[in-house]
Structures are given as C-alpha cells and as structure tokens.
N, C-alpha and C positions, 0 to 999 in steps of 0.2 A: 282450288287448293293444289292440285297436281302441277298446274302451270307455275304457281308461285314457288313450289318446292323445286321444280326443275330450274327456274331462274336462280334460286338460291344456290343450288348445287353448281350451276354454271359460273356464278360469281366466285364461288370457292375455287373452281377450276382455274380461273384467271389468276387469283391470288397465289395459288400453288405454282402456277406456271412462271410467275415472276421469280420465285426462288430457283426454279429450274434454269431460267436464263442466267441468273447470277452465278450459277455453278457451271456455266459453259457446257451445257448438254451432257452432264454426267449421268443424270437420271431422266427417264422418259415417261410420258403418258399418264402422269398422276392426275392432272386436270382433265385430260381426255377421257380417262376411265370414269371419272365422276359424272361427266355428261352422258356417256354411253350407258352406264348402269341405270340411270334414271329413265332414259328414253327407251331402252330396250323393253322395259316392262310394258310399255304401251303397245309395242309390236307383238309381244306374246299374247296380250289380251285380245288384240284385234284378230289374231289367227287361231284362237282357242277352239273355234267351232269345227275346224277341219279335223277329220278322224285321225289321219296319220300325223298331222301337225300337232294334234292334241297329245298324242303319245310322246312326240318329240318334246313338247313343252313340259310335260310331266317329268321327263327324264332330265331336262335342262335345269329345272327349277332348283333342285338341291345343289347342282354344280354352281349355279349363280350365287347361291348363299355362301358356299365355300369360297368362291372368288371374292365376294365382298368382305369376308372375314380374313382375307389375306392368305388363305390356305391354297396356294396356287398349284402345288404338286398334286394334292388330293383332288382339287377341282378338275385338273387335267385327266388324271388317271382313275379317279373314283376311289372308293374305300374297300372294294372287293366284296361288298355286300349289297346294299340298296342303291348306292350311287355309282352309276356306270362310268361317269367322267365325261368331260367335254370331248375328248378325242373319239370316244365311242359314239356319243350323240352325233357328232359331225359325220362319222363313218356310216352310221345306220340311217340317219335322216338328213343327209346332206342335200337332198333334192327339195326339202321343205324350207320354208322361210325361217322356221325356228332352228333347223339344222344349220342354216346359213349363219344365224346369230351365234351358234356354238363355235363356228370357225373363228368368228371375231373374238369371242371370249378366249378361245384357245391361243390365238395370236397375242392377245394382250397378256395372258397369263405367262406365256413363254418370255415375253419382253420383260415382265416383272422379275422373272428368274434370270435375266441377262442371257437368255438363250436366243440370240437374235436371228440365227439362221432358221430355226424352227418357227420363230415369230413371223419372219418374212414369208415363209411358206403358207401359213394359215391366213395371214392378213392379205396376201396376194390372191388367195383362193376365195376370200370373202367377196360376195357380190354386193358392191357398195353402190346401190342405186335406189333403195327403198325409202329411206327417211332423210329429210332435209337437214337434220342435225347429226344423226348417227353416221351417215355416209361420209360427209366431209371429216368428221372426227376420226373415222377409221382410216381415211386417206392420210390424215395428219399423223396418226400413229405409225402408219407404214413409212411415211417420210422420215420420221424419227428413227425407225429401225434401220433404214438405209444409211442414215448418218452414223449410227453406231457401228455399222459394218464398214464404214469408210467410203461408201459410194455416194460422195457428196453431190455430184451432178444430178443423180437420180433423186437424191433427197430434196434438193432445191426445187426441182421440177415438180415433185409430188406435193411438197408443202405449198407451193404457190397455187397448184391446181386445187388443193384442199381449201385454201383461203378463198379462191374464186367460187368454188362450189358452195361453200358456207354462206358467203356474202352477208355476214352479220358481225356485230360488234363484240360478240362473245368469242368466237373461234378465229375469225379472219385475222385480227391483229396478232394473235399468238403465232399463227403459222407464218405470217409474213415476216415477223421479227425473227423467228427461228431461221427461216430461209436466208434472211439478210445476214444473220450472224455467221452462218455457214459460209456465205460468200465472202464476208470479211476475213474469216479464217483462211480463205484461199487467196487473200490479197486483192480481192475484187471489190474495193470500196465503192466504186462508181455504181455498180449494179445493186449493191446493198443499199446505197443511198436512195435509189429509186423506190425500193420496197418500203423503206422507212417513210419516205415522203408520201407513198400511197396510204400508209396508215394514218399519217397526219391529215391528208386530204379527205379520206373517206370514213375514218373511224376515230376522229378526234375526241369524241365523247367517251370512248372506252377507257379502261384503266391504263392500258399500255399506251393508248393514244395521248393521254394527258401527260405522259412522261417521254413521249417520242422525241422531243427536242434534244434530249441528252444523247440519244442514239444517233440522231442526225449530226450533231456537233462532232461526235467521235468519228463518224464516217468521213466527215469533211476534213478532219485533221489527218 
C-alpha cells in the first residue's frame, strides 16, 4: 500500500511539474516536495530505534505536519511552545539522520517562501546520499534554487546530476527538461536538444517523454 501511495504521489508530482514548466520556472519544488514528504516517512521509521535519533524524530514530526499544511514559517521557527521548529531540530540534531532530514525540510520551506539564499544554505548542507529517491529529489530542488538565484550554469549541472542519480522515469525527465529549458533561455539550443533527446531515448514512457517531441521541435527551430 505504501508503495502504491508513493507511486501515486510521484505521478501527481509529474503532473504538477508540467504546470511549472509552462510557467517558465516561476515556481519550484511542488512535485519534488510531494515525493520527499512520502519517502521521508520511511527514513524516520527506519531510524526510530536510535536514542538520540528518536528524540530528533519526535521533534521533527510536528514540524513535518506543519510543512505539509503549508505553514512554512511556523514549521521553520516553531510555535514557541511544543514545536521547536526545523531550524532548531537541524541545530540540535544535525549529526543524526533525522536532523539531516530537518535540513532538507528547512531548505524546501525557505524555497516555498521565496527565500532562496536561505534555501540554498540548507539544501547544500543536506547530506544527499541516503535514499535513492529523496537524494536526487533534493539535488533537483537545489538545482531549481540555483536557477531562481540566477546561477544558471550551476543549476544545469545540478539538475543533470540529479537526473543521472535518480535514473528513473519519475524524476529524471523532469530534471532533464528543466535543465534543457535553462539552456534554451541562455541561447544554447544545441545542448538543450541533447537533453531532450536523452529523455526521448531513455524515458519515452514517462508523461514528459510522451510529449518530448514538441520540446525537440522547438529546440530545432
């Protein structure tokens, strides 16, 4: 059931990402967040038994709930009572796996609030190596933050790395098309075309893959 739910959320992420692409990178991470929220729960459960990590997980849980409700400021800073906030969880428990997840949530929350410098700080500090879906999604989020900050070269590099790391039909086409669109905005249609053709060759069955010909045609023109 959890697997089916995760796949359903991933499908929703792709659909949301199409809207993102149509708006030319005005908003970020909607689909990525959907994937991360589902998969992080598994990480927390796997690490619940560790004493310090258990305390971190208990502190993170209400922050995660606030994040999912869209209360990003409160998720970051807490409520001054029982919820200490993502920033404090990351500060107190940064050495634990759950504390590492708090950094990821903090980065995403800042990005949701259009505070991209702060988002970059926490997403760069996140140790993106543990989970085969969360890690590339976090890299993709960081790539989008770089794009919002105008660092397009780093954005393209990070997005293509995220696509390679993911190597699946859910995330890879999204990040490849994003990177290609940034390249097109720089007047580099030839390099963008290579990425579109990679989507066509390797992820033709994905939702973006089924529509990739229109991107290829545009790049050729």
